[in-house]
Residue frames as qw, qx, qy, qz and C-alpha x, y, z in Angstrom:
[[0.000, 0.885, 0.465, 0.000, 0.00, 0.00, 0.00],
 [0.297, -0.793, 0.117, 0.518, 2.84, 2.39, 0.85],
 [0.420, -0.128, 0.611, 0.658, 4.51, 1.53, -2.44],
 [0.227, 0.623, 0.658, 0.358, 1.33, 2.29, -4.37],
 [0.122, -0.942, -0.245, 0.195, 0.91, 5.62, -2.58],
 [0.410, -0.589, 0.331, 0.613, 4.57, 6.46, -3.26],
 [0.381, 0.170, 0.672, 0.612, 4.20, 5.69, -6.96],
 [0.094, 0.815, 0.550, 0.158, 1.02, 7.79, -7.15],
 [0.257, -0.879, -0.035, 0.400, 2.76, 10.72, -5.47],
 [0.430, -0.339, 0.492, 0.676, 5.72, 10.50, -7.87],
 [0.292, 0.434, 0.684, 0.508, 3.45, 10.44, -10.93],
 [0.038, -0.906, -0.422, -0.005, 1.35, 13.35, -9.66],
 [0.351, -0.759, 0.132, 0.532, 4.43, 15.42, -8.80],
 [0.435, -0.094, 0.591, 0.673, 5.80, 14.77, -12.28],
 [0.141, 0.406, 0.682, 0.591, 2.68, 15.71, -14.24],
 [0.142, -0.827, -0.541, 0.061, 0.63, 18.11, -12.07],
 [0.228, -0.682, 0.063, 0.692, 2.92, 21.04, -12.83],
 [0.603, 0.735, 0.275, 0.144, 3.23, 23.08, -16.00],
 [0.698, 0.300, -0.599, -0.253, 5.58, 22.13, -17.46],
 [0.936, -0.298, -0.184, -0.028, 5.98, 18.66, -15.88],
 [0.390, -0.818, 0.424, 0.005, 8.90, 18.20, -13.51],
 [0.822, 0.360, -0.399, 0.186, 12.24, 16.62, -14.33],
 [0.743, -0.652, 0.085, 0.125, 14.80, 15.46, -11.80],
 [0.692, -0.325, 0.303, 0.568, 18.33, 16.79, -12.16],
 [0.097, 0.734, -0.231, -0.631, 20.19, 19.07, -14.56],
 [0.175, -0.181, 0.839, 0.482, 21.01, 16.41, -17.21],
 [0.268, 0.514, 0.814, 0.039, 17.32, 15.64, -17.92],
 [0.165, 0.847, 0.208, -0.461, 16.62, 19.35, -18.39],
 [0.019, -0.596, 0.533, 0.600, 19.40, 19.59, -20.95],
 [0.246, 0.121, 0.915, 0.294, 18.13, 16.48, -22.75],
 [0.256, 0.721, 0.614, -0.195, 14.71, 18.16, -22.96],
 [0.067, 0.788, -0.158, -0.591, 16.34, 21.25, -24.43],
 [0.097, -0.310, 0.789, 0.522, 17.93, 19.12, -27.17],
 [0.251, 0.389, 0.885, 0.057, 14.64, 17.26, -27.78],
 [0.222, 0.810, 0.339, -0.424, 12.78, 20.56, -28.21],
 [0.022, 0.653, -0.448, -0.610, 15.42, 21.74, -30.69],
 [0.201, -0.030, 0.913, 0.353, 15.05, 18.51, -32.69],
 [0.240, 0.587, 0.770, -0.066, 11.28, 18.82, -32.92],
 [0.141, 0.847, 0.132, -0.495, 11.46, 22.50, -33.86],
 [0.145, 0.736, -0.469, -0.465, 14.22, 22.27, -36.50],
 [0.967, 0.226, 0.046, -0.104, 14.29, 18.55, -37.45],
 [0.576, 0.583, -0.460, 0.341, 18.05, 18.72, -36.89],
 [0.759, -0.396, -0.352, 0.378, 20.35, 17.65, -34.08],
 [0.167, -0.983, 0.077, -0.011, 21.73, 20.50, -32.00],
 [0.800, 0.309, -0.207, 0.472, 25.38, 20.75, -32.99],
 [0.306, 0.204, -0.331, 0.869, 26.34, 23.99, -31.25],
 [0.328, -0.740, -0.583, 0.067, 24.55, 25.36, -28.21],
 [0.183, 0.655, -0.062, 0.731, 24.73, 29.16, -27.82],
 [0.570, -0.730, 0.007, -0.376, 23.70, 28.84, -24.15],
 [0.900, -0.281, -0.049, 0.329, 26.79, 26.80, -23.27],
 [0.573, -0.185, 0.050, 0.797, 29.76, 28.97, -22.32],
 [0.148, 0.882, 0.395, 0.211, 27.56, 32.04, -22.92],
 [0.539, 0.653, 0.065, -0.528, 28.10, 34.45, -24.69],
 [0.149, 0.436, -0.809, -0.364, 30.37, 32.10, -26.60],
 [0.897, 0.037, -0.041, -0.439, 29.10, 28.70, -27.63],
 [0.290, -0.410, 0.865, 0.016, 30.18, 25.09, -27.26],
 [0.443, 0.065, -0.798, -0.404, 29.50, 21.82, -29.05],
 [0.796, -0.297, 0.036, -0.527, 26.49, 19.97, -27.66],
 [0.083, -0.473, 0.867, -0.135, 28.10, 17.20, -25.56],
 [0.681, 0.075, 0.621, -0.382, 25.14, 14.81, -25.94],
 [0.049, -0.087, 0.858, 0.503, 25.29, 12.21, -28.75],
 [0.404, -0.005, -0.238, -0.883, 22.00, 12.02, -30.65],
 [0.369, -0.144, -0.880, -0.262, 20.36, 8.59, -30.28],
 [0.154, -0.388, -0.776, 0.473, 18.77, 8.96, -26.83],
 [0.150, 0.419, 0.178, -0.878, 17.39, 12.43, -27.53],
 [0.358, 0.155, -0.561, -0.729, 16.14, 11.48, -30.99],
 [0.248, -0.225, -0.942, -0.032, 14.40, 8.41, -29.58],
 [0.003, -0.495, -0.604, 0.624, 12.42, 10.68, -27.27],
 [0.215, 0.394, -0.154, -0.880, 11.70, 13.25, -29.99],
 [0.362, 0.055, -0.752, -0.548, 10.45, 10.61, -32.42],
 [0.180, -0.300, -0.912, 0.216, 8.59, 8.75, -29.68],
 [0.122, 0.449, 0.396, -0.792, 6.73, 11.94, -28.84],
 [0.353, 0.292, -0.392, -0.798, 5.73, 12.44, -32.48],
 [0.316, -0.041, -0.911, -0.262, 4.64, 8.80, -32.89],
 [0.171, -0.395, -0.836, 0.341, 2.47, 8.87, -29.74],
 [0.091, 0.101, 0.082, -0.987, 0.96, 12.28, -30.43],
 [0.449, -0.239, -0.567, -0.648, -2.30, 10.84, -31.89],
 [0.512, -0.391, -0.743, 0.180, -2.97, 9.27, -28.47],
 [0.248, -0.445, -0.374, 0.775, -2.82, 12.78, -26.98],
 [0.298, 0.829, 0.419, -0.220, -5.18, 14.42, -29.46],
 [0.593, 0.666, 0.099, 0.442, -2.34, 15.49, -31.73],
 [0.262, -0.943, 0.181, -0.100, -0.64, 17.43, -28.91],
 [0.783, 0.364, -0.375, 0.337, 3.04, 16.65, -29.62],
 [0.004, -0.617, 0.477, -0.626, 4.20, 18.67, -26.63],
 [0.735, -0.375, 0.310, -0.473, 2.12, 16.56, -24.22],
 [0.992, 0.103, -0.073, -0.014, 3.12, 13.25, -25.80],
 [0.559, 0.546, -0.432, 0.450, 6.80, 14.26, -25.76],
 [0.288, -0.575, 0.491, -0.587, 6.60, 15.11, -22.08],
 [0.922, -0.180, 0.156, -0.305, 5.01, 11.70, -21.47],
 [0.902, 0.300, -0.224, 0.217, 7.82, 9.89, -23.31],
 [0.242, 0.659, -0.444, 0.557, 10.42, 12.08, -21.60],
 [0.527, -0.528, 0.410, -0.525, 9.13, 11.26, -18.12],
 [0.934, -0.117, 0.253, -0.223, 8.72, 7.53, -18.64],
 [0.676, 0.596, -0.433, 0.029, 11.81, 6.83, -20.79],
 [0.043, 0.545, -0.770, 0.329, 14.19, 6.00, -17.89],
 [0.643, -0.121, 0.612, -0.445, 11.66, 3.71, -16.20],
 [0.871, 0.399, -0.030, -0.285, 10.91, 2.01, -19.54],
 [0.581, 0.576, -0.563, 0.119, 14.55, 1.22, -20.31],
 [0.190, -0.463, 0.744, -0.443, 15.29, 0.28, -16.71],
 [0.780, 0.015, 0.462, -0.421, 12.42, -2.22, -16.68],
 [0.832, 0.493, -0.169, -0.192, 13.29, -3.55, -20.14],
 [0.134, 0.666, -0.725, 0.111, 16.81, -4.43, -18.98],
 [0.656, -0.227, 0.660, -0.286, 15.46, -7.56, -17.27],
 [0.881, 0.409, 0.077, -0.226, 14.83, -9.13, -20.70],
 [0.609, 0.615, -0.484, 0.126, 18.43, -9.31, -22.00],
 [0.232, -0.533, 0.719, -0.381, 19.64, -10.18, -18.50],
 [0.838, -0.013, 0.421, -0.348, 17.27, -13.15, -18.48],
 [0.885, 0.458, -0.054, -0.055, 18.38, -14.46, -21.88],
 [0.308, 0.712, -0.584, 0.239, 22.09, -13.86, -21.25],
 [0.393, -0.419, 0.722, -0.386, 21.96, -15.76, -17.96],
 [0.893, 0.143, 0.293, -0.311, 19.78, -18.49, -19.45],
 [0.740, 0.592, -0.321, 0.006, 22.30, -19.09, -22.23],
 [0.261, 0.606, -0.662, 0.354, 25.14, -19.39, -19.75],
 [0.092, -0.235, 0.814, -0.523, 23.69, -20.91, -16.58],
 [0.122, -0.329, -0.934, -0.064, 20.16, -22.14, -17.27],
 [0.230, -0.619, -0.456, -0.596, 16.59, -20.98, -16.77],
 [0.577, -0.671, -0.427, 0.185, 16.51, -21.03, -12.97],
 [0.490, -0.327, -0.040, 0.807, 19.53, -18.75, -12.71],
 [0.125, 0.343, 0.401, 0.840, 17.99, -16.55, -15.42],
 [0.359, -0.743, -0.478, -0.301, 14.84, -15.90, -13.36],
 [0.602, -0.612, -0.240, 0.454, 16.96, -15.09, -10.30],
 [0.428, -0.105, 0.156, 0.884, 19.23, -12.69, -12.21],
 [0.027, -0.529, -0.464, -0.710, 16.27, -10.94, -13.86],
 [0.477, -0.773, -0.416, -0.041, 14.67, -10.45, -10.45],
 [0.607, -0.469, -0.104, 0.633, 17.93, -9.16, -8.97],
 [0.298, 0.142, 0.258, 0.908, 18.51, -6.59, -11.73],
 [0.201, -0.676, -0.497, -0.505, 14.93, -5.38, -11.25],
 [0.545, -0.805, -0.235, -0.007, 15.51, -4.66, -7.55],
 [0.684, -0.002, -0.123, 0.719, 19.16, -3.61, -7.71],
 [0.173, -0.812, -0.267, 0.489, 19.43, -0.19, -6.00],
 [0.230, -0.397, 0.376, 0.805, 21.74, 1.23, -8.66],
 [0.087, 0.296, 0.762, 0.569, 19.30, 0.30, -11.42],
 [0.128, -0.775, -0.617, 0.047, 16.33, 1.74, -9.53],
 [0.290, -0.696, -0.100, 0.649, 18.26, 4.87, -8.58],
 [0.142, -0.315, 0.460, 0.818, 19.13, 5.66, -12.23],
 [0.088, -0.222, -0.767, -0.595, 15.72, 4.89, -13.74],
 [0.089, 0.496, 0.687, -0.524, 12.98, 6.61, -11.72],
 [0.248, 0.781, 0.534, 0.209, 10.11, 8.51, -13.28],
 [0.001, 0.998, 0.064, -0.017, 11.35, 11.93, -14.36],
 [0.449, -0.655, 0.462, 0.396, 15.09, 11.21, -14.19],
 [0.776, 0.601, 0.180, -0.067, 15.27, 11.42, -17.97],
 [0.092, -0.745, 0.604, 0.268, 18.97, 10.75, -18.47],
 [0.703, 0.412, -0.505, -0.284, 20.54, 8.17, -20.76],
 [0.222, -0.474, 0.818, -0.238, 21.80, 5.86, -17.98],
 [0.700, 0.081, 0.649, -0.288, 19.11, 3.18, -18.13],
 [0.724, 0.642, -0.078, -0.238, 19.15, 3.36, -21.95],
 [0.272, 0.687, -0.673, 0.035, 22.90, 2.70, -21.95],
 [0.423, -0.298, 0.811, -0.272, 22.67, -0.13, -19.41],
 [0.823, 0.313, 0.351, -0.318, 20.05, -1.88, -21.54],
 [0.712, 0.662, -0.224, -0.072, 22.24, -1.79, -24.63],
 [0.048, -0.635, 0.758, -0.144, 25.36, -2.78, -22.69],
 [0.632, -0.087, 0.728, -0.251, 23.59, -5.99, -21.66],
 [0.803, 0.529, 0.169, -0.215, 22.34, -6.51, -25.23],
 [0.345, 0.769, -0.536, -0.051, 25.91, -6.06, -26.51],
 [0.188, -0.432, 0.867, -0.162, 27.20, -8.82, -24.26],
 [0.759, 0.179, 0.527, -0.338, 24.18, -11.03, -24.95],
 [0.766, 0.621, -0.051, -0.154, 24.82, -11.04, -28.70],
 [0.216, 0.719, -0.658, 0.065, 28.60, -11.29, -28.26],
 [0.465, -0.280, 0.802, -0.251, 28.21, -14.30, -25.96],
 [0.815, 0.351, 0.385, -0.252, 25.83, -15.92, -28.46],
 [0.554, 0.744, -0.357, -0.109, 28.35, -15.25, -31.20],
 [0.063, -0.560, 0.814, -0.138, 31.07, -17.03, -29.23],
 [0.599, -0.040, 0.735, -0.315, 28.73, -19.90, -28.42],
 [0.783, 0.515, 0.188, -0.293, 27.71, -20.32, -32.07],
 [0.202, 0.712, -0.631, -0.232, 31.25, -20.78, -33.39],
 [0.964, 0.041, 0.244, -0.102, 31.66, -24.19, -35.00],
 [0.837, 0.451, -0.132, 0.279, 34.89, -25.93, -35.96],
 [0.496, -0.784, 0.265, 0.265, 38.56, -25.36, -35.17],
 [0.495, -0.344, 0.570, 0.559, 41.92, -25.07, -36.91],
 [0.579, 0.745, 0.263, -0.200, 40.45, -23.31, -39.91],
 [0.379, 0.832, -0.405, -0.020, 43.97, -22.35, -41.03],
 [0.979, -0.085, -0.074, 0.170, 46.32, -25.30, -41.20],
 [0.698, -0.075, 0.019, 0.712, 49.52, -23.37, -41.86],
 [0.034, -0.933, -0.201, 0.296, 49.73, -19.65, -41.05],
 [0.341, -0.519, 0.436, 0.651, 52.91, -19.33, -43.09],
 [0.253, 0.194, 0.759, 0.567, 51.02, -20.01, -46.34],
 [0.253, 0.185, 0.026, -0.949, 48.82, -17.19, -47.69],
 [0.487, -0.067, -0.664, -0.564, 46.67, -19.67, -49.62],
 [0.402, -0.290, -0.838, 0.229, 45.88, -21.59, -46.41],
 [0.031, -0.278, -0.413, 0.867, 45.02, -18.34, -44.64],
 [0.363, 0.098, -0.285, -0.882, 42.62, -17.28, -47.41],
 [0.531, -0.157, -0.770, -0.318, 40.92, -20.67, -47.53],
 [0.317, -0.250, -0.771, 0.493, 40.69, -20.79, -43.74],
 [0.139, 0.218, 0.237, -0.936, 38.97, -17.41, -43.51],
 [0.491, 0.029, -0.459, -0.740, 36.50, -18.33, -46.26],
 [0.506, -0.173, -0.844, -0.032, 35.76, -21.66, -44.60],
 [0.140, -0.236, -0.645, 0.713, 35.19, -19.97, -41.24],
 [0.305, 0.171, 0.024, -0.937, 32.73, -17.43, -42.67],
 [0.535, -0.013, -0.645, -0.545, 30.82, -20.10, -44.62],
 [0.541, -0.217, -0.806, 0.101, 30.45, -22.37, -41.57],
 [0.297, -0.400, -0.564, 0.659, 29.81, -19.66, -38.98],
 [0.014, -0.471, -0.357, -0.806, 27.28, -17.29, -40.52],
 [0.503, -0.730, -0.436, -0.154, 25.11, -17.33, -37.41],
 [0.637, -0.461, -0.190, 0.588, 28.09, -16.46, -35.22],
 [0.320, 0.075, 0.182, 0.927, 29.04, -13.56, -37.48],
 [0.212, -0.631, -0.464, -0.584, 25.44, -12.33, -37.56],
 [0.587, -0.711, -0.357, 0.153, 25.37, -12.25, -33.76],
 [0.560, -0.245, -0.019, 0.791, 28.69, -10.39, -33.80],
 [0.106, 0.360, 0.328, 0.867, 27.25, -7.75, -36.13],
 [0.420, -0.721, -0.448, -0.320, 24.17, -7.39, -33.91],
 [0.642, -0.544, -0.243, 0.483, 26.47, -6.95, -30.93],
 [0.406, 0.017, 0.141, 0.903, 28.28, -4.24, -32.86],
 [0.125, -0.572, -0.403, -0.704, 25.04, -2.39, -33.60],
 [0.568, -0.724, -0.391, 0.023, 24.09, -2.53, -29.91],
 [0.593, -0.376, -0.066, 0.709, 27.51, -1.10, -29.01],
 [0.214, 0.304, 0.309, 0.875, 27.01, 1.56, -31.70],
 [0.325, -0.750, -0.447, -0.362, 23.73, 2.55, -30.01],
 [0.617, -0.641, -0.211, 0.405, 25.72, 3.09, -26.80],
 [0.499, -0.084, 0.166, 0.846, 28.37, 5.10, -28.65],
 [0.025, 0.446, 0.407, 0.797, 25.66, 7.26, -30.22],
 [0.462, -0.757, -0.368, -0.281, 24.09, 7.97, -26.83],
 [0.636, -0.756, 0.080, 0.129, 27.06, 8.21, -24.44],
 [0.376, 0.817, -0.421, 0.119, 30.56, 9.54, -25.01],
 [0.388, -0.581, 0.687, -0.201, 31.89, 7.16, -22.36],
 [0.953, 0.173, -0.040, -0.247, 31.31, 4.09, -24.53],
 [0.432, 0.601, -0.648, 0.178, 35.06, 3.43, -24.39],
 [0.416, -0.389, 0.697, -0.436, 34.54, 1.83, -20.98],
 [0.901, 0.154, 0.263, -0.308, 32.43, -0.87, -22.63],
 [0.713, 0.595, -0.369, 0.035, 35.19, -1.44, -25.20],
 [0.004, 0.594, -0.725, 0.347, 37.68, -1.87, -22.34],
 [0.704, -0.162, 0.562, -0.403, 35.47, -4.50, -20.69],
 [0.905, 0.395, 0.005, -0.155, 35.22, -6.38, -23.99],
 [0.441, 0.689, -0.549, 0.171, 39.01, -6.15, -24.35],
 [0.316, -0.482, 0.727, -0.373, 39.62, -7.63, -20.90],
 [0.844, 0.067, 0.433, -0.310, 37.25, -10.56, -21.54],
 [0.783, 0.594, -0.167, -0.075, 38.73, -11.09, -25.00],
 [0.248, 0.681, -0.653, 0.222, 42.35, -11.10, -23.82],
 [0.546, -0.334, 0.677, -0.364, 41.52, -13.43, -20.94],
 [0.902, 0.244, 0.273, -0.228, 39.93, -15.89, -23.37],
 [0.657, 0.673, -0.335, 0.044, 42.83, -15.68, -25.84],
 [0.011, -0.618, 0.727, -0.298, 45.44, -16.22, -23.12],
 [0.716, -0.144, 0.578, -0.363, 43.39, -19.08, -21.64],
 [0.895, 0.420, 0.072, -0.132, 43.14, -20.71, -25.08],
 [0.406, 0.742, -0.520, 0.120, 46.85, -20.13, -25.58],
 [0.363, -0.475, 0.747, -0.291, 47.67, -22.13, -22.46],
 [0.766, 0.107, 0.591, -0.230, 45.50, -24.94, -23.81],
 [0.185, -0.245, 0.718, 0.625, 46.89, -24.63, -27.37],
 [0.392, 0.583, 0.706, -0.085, 43.39, -24.05, -28.74],
 [0.278, 0.321, 0.429, 0.797, 42.60, -22.10, -31.91],
 [0.028, -0.593, -0.446, 0.670, 41.26, -18.61, -31.08],
 [0.113, 0.066, 0.487, 0.863, 40.60, -17.43, -34.62],
 [0.184, -0.605, -0.708, -0.315, 36.82, -17.62, -34.14],
 [0.357, -0.739, -0.381, 0.426, 36.92, -15.50, -30.97],
 [0.318, -0.320, 0.204, 0.869, 39.21, -13.04, -32.73],
 [0.030, 0.242, 0.602, 0.760, 37.00, -12.62, -35.81],
 [0.254, -0.699, -0.659, -0.111, 33.75, -12.36, -33.83],
 [0.374, -0.685, -0.254, 0.571, 35.18, -9.72, -31.48],
 [0.246, -0.230, 0.316, 0.887, 36.80, -7.67, -34.22],
 [0.019, -0.435, -0.692, -0.576, 33.61, -7.81, -36.32],
 [0.285, -0.776, -0.552, 0.107, 31.52, -6.51, -33.42],
 [0.369, -0.633, -0.076, 0.677, 33.94, -3.72, -32.54],
 [0.207, -0.082, 0.450, 0.865, 34.58, -2.52, -36.08],
 [0.059, -0.608, -0.700, -0.370, 30.83, -2.50, -36.76],
 [0.308, -0.819, -0.392, 0.285, 30.33, -0.19, -33.77],
 [0.374, -0.489, 0.142, 0.775, 33.28, 2.03, -34.63],
 [0.168, 0.125, 0.579, 0.788, 32.29, 2.53, -38.27],
 [0.121, -0.708, -0.658, -0.228, 28.61, 3.15, -37.47],
 [0.339, -0.836, -0.272, 0.335, 29.54, 5.83, -34.91],
 [0.539, -0.114, 0.211, 0.808, 32.35, 7.42, -36.98],
 [0.158, 0.592, 0.410, 0.676, 30.18, 9.82, -39.05],
 [0.372, -0.878, -0.275, -0.127, 28.81, 11.47, -35.90],
 [0.645, -0.639, 0.036, 0.418, 32.12, 11.70, -34.01],
 [0.575, 0.164, 0.285, 0.749, 34.05, 12.89, -37.08],
 [0.035, 0.696, 0.299, 0.651, 31.82, 15.98, -37.05],
 [0.492, -0.810, -0.133, -0.289, 31.45, 16.52, -33.31],
 [0.451, -0.752, 0.467, -0.115, 34.35, 15.05, -31.32],
 [0.815, 0.386, -0.432, -0.013, 36.81, 12.84, -33.17],
 [0.111, 0.510, -0.731, 0.440, 39.15, 12.68, -30.15],
 [0.662, -0.188, 0.480, -0.544, 36.40, 11.00, -28.14],
 [0.932, 0.278, -0.035, -0.229, 36.15, 8.35, -30.86],
 [0.519, 0.624, -0.567, 0.143, 39.90, 7.91, -31.23],
 [0.287, -0.501, 0.715, -0.394, 40.52, 6.65, -27.69],
 [0.832, 0.026, 0.479, -0.278, 38.26, 3.57, -28.06],
 [0.790, 0.582, -0.169, -0.090, 39.61, 3.07, -31.59],
 [0.160, 0.665, -0.701, 0.201, 43.15, 2.77, -30.19],
 [0.564, -0.239, 0.711, -0.346, 41.85, 0.07, -27.83],
 [0.876, 0.365, 0.190, -0.251, 40.23, -1.72, -30.78],
 [0.581, 0.684, -0.441, 0.040, 43.52, -1.64, -32.68],
 [0.186, -0.531, 0.774, -0.292, 45.28, -3.07, -29.60],
 [0.791, 0.040, 0.513, -0.330, 42.74, -5.91, -29.66],
 [0.805, 0.570, -0.109, -0.118, 43.55, -6.51, -33.34],
 [0.264, 0.701, -0.641, 0.167, 47.31, -6.52, -32.66],
 [0.475, -0.346, 0.738, -0.331, 46.89, -8.98, -29.77],
 [0.866, 0.247, 0.347, -0.263, 44.84, -11.28, -31.98],
 [0.665, 0.685, -0.298, -0.022, 47.26, -11.03, -34.91],
 [0.039, 0.633, -0.733, 0.245, 50.04, -11.97, -32.49],
 [0.497, -0.229, 0.750, -0.370, 48.32, -14.77, -30.56],
 [0.849, 0.299, 0.225, -0.373, 46.18, -16.49, -33.21],
 [0.727, 0.573, -0.375, -0.060, 48.87, -17.34, -35.81],
 [0.125, 0.534, -0.776, 0.313, 51.28, -18.49, -33.06],
 [0.852, -0.238, 0.005, -0.467, 48.80, -21.18, -32.05],
 [0.970, 0.061, -0.220, 0.082, 51.32, -24.00, -32.47],
 [0.382, 0.538, -0.494, 0.566, 54.23, -22.31, -30.72],
 [0.513, -0.319, -0.673, 0.426, 54.94, -22.95, -26.99],
 [0.217, -0.899, -0.308, -0.222, 53.07, -20.47, -24.80],
 [0.633, -0.629, -0.028, 0.450, 56.15, -19.95, -22.64],
 [0.461, -0.019, 0.322, 0.827, 57.77, -18.29, -25.63],
 [0.070, 0.595, 0.524, 0.605, 54.73, -16.46, -27.03],
 [0.342, -0.848, -0.404, -0.019, 53.31, -14.79, -23.91],
 [0.499, -0.581, 0.008, 0.642, 56.56, -13.11, -22.77],
 [0.323, 0.130, 0.442, 0.826, 56.98, -11.78, -26.30],
 [0.105, -0.724, -0.545, -0.409, 53.44, -10.37, -26.19],
 [0.461, -0.790, -0.256, 0.313, 54.19, -8.73, -22.85],
 [0.480, -0.305, 0.213, 0.795, 57.34, -7.16, -24.31],
 [0.156, 0.399, 0.533, 0.729, 55.41, -5.84, -27.33],
 [0.269, -0.810, -0.504, -0.134, 52.68, -4.43, -25.04],
 [0.490, -0.697, -0.102, 0.514, 55.14, -2.60, -22.81],
 [0.404, -0.066, 0.367, 0.835, 57.00, -1.23, -25.84],
 [0.023, 0.593, 0.570, 0.568, 53.76, 0.03, -27.37],
 [0.368, -0.846, -0.374, 0.100, 52.77, 1.70, -24.10],
 [0.509, -0.474, 0.079, 0.714, 56.18, 3.36, -23.86],
 [0.269, 0.187, 0.475, 0.817, 55.86, 4.72, -27.41],
 [0.154, -0.743, -0.547, -0.354, 52.33, 5.97, -26.76],
 [0.480, -0.764, -0.256, 0.346, 53.40, 7.58, -23.51],
 [0.463, -0.323, 0.217, 0.796, 56.22, 9.32, -25.34],
 [0.106, 0.104, 0.517, 0.843, 54.48, 10.41, -28.55],
 [0.401, -0.452, -0.437, -0.667, 50.78, 10.47, -27.54],
 [0.101, 0.072, -0.757, 0.642, 50.57, 10.89, -23.75],
 [0.533, -0.010, 0.164, -0.830, 46.85, 11.77, -23.79],
 [0.805, 0.082, -0.458, -0.367, 46.01, 8.44, -25.44],
 [0.497, 0.149, -0.786, 0.336, 48.29, 6.54, -23.05],
 [0.152, -0.099, 0.575, -0.798, 46.62, 8.14, -20.02],
 [0.686, 0.049, 0.028, -0.725, 43.13, 7.35, -21.23]]
């Protein structure tokens, strides 16, 4: 009963003012961008009210704000054609919608890995996790719950891509270009489902990149999981070419989809994750073809290459090395 009264109070506080209430400064700025989109049909590139009387680039990538702007237009017939009212409705409920929807990919990700019973438990836990509730209440119209949803979707599709890989030792001899070409073609032909999941994972990561400039943190998490799997496979002398191709496909899909936006707004923000992606490629190019060499020789060499690369970055590009 208390919970119902609390929910009623929150809804009434949100909508019984004119205009409706938002919680926090970030939601107000998102609403400013949404209004600009609906008035001009363009994304706000420069904001004259930032660093007034000078201006600054709008720091908000477009996807979250455009989803609200378009959602308000689509739902306007339900509000008698009043786009302003429907947009406020979408704006207020967006964080709660994405926060609640996160239980779906959590369920399927856990089910794929641990079974249905664990999936129900994990879905329940994410629904009541304080951090999830705290970032997705009615009126806190920031991109946090949107990003969390797509982070989980990214890992769901990436895990399914790994799990769908079939076969091993696609390249018999890495010293022969003809074997390498045939091996790659054979892998793609036999693992179309795995590559499709990798591409879907990349599009989910692109949605994050187009809504949050901090998407590089997700790339770092993928890198850590990827390197752990490659090193683990190296100890067991297993072929990691499938893991390498699936991961690189997902990451390059995300980077290329997000490049047009960041090339116009903030290319430096895009470059830092791209350097991490290239490090992932270098690690794969080093570890995958050396499959048949003793790990005690390969891993120290990889460590030496990594330290050398960090030294060069620290010397010639210290900003990239720090990030």
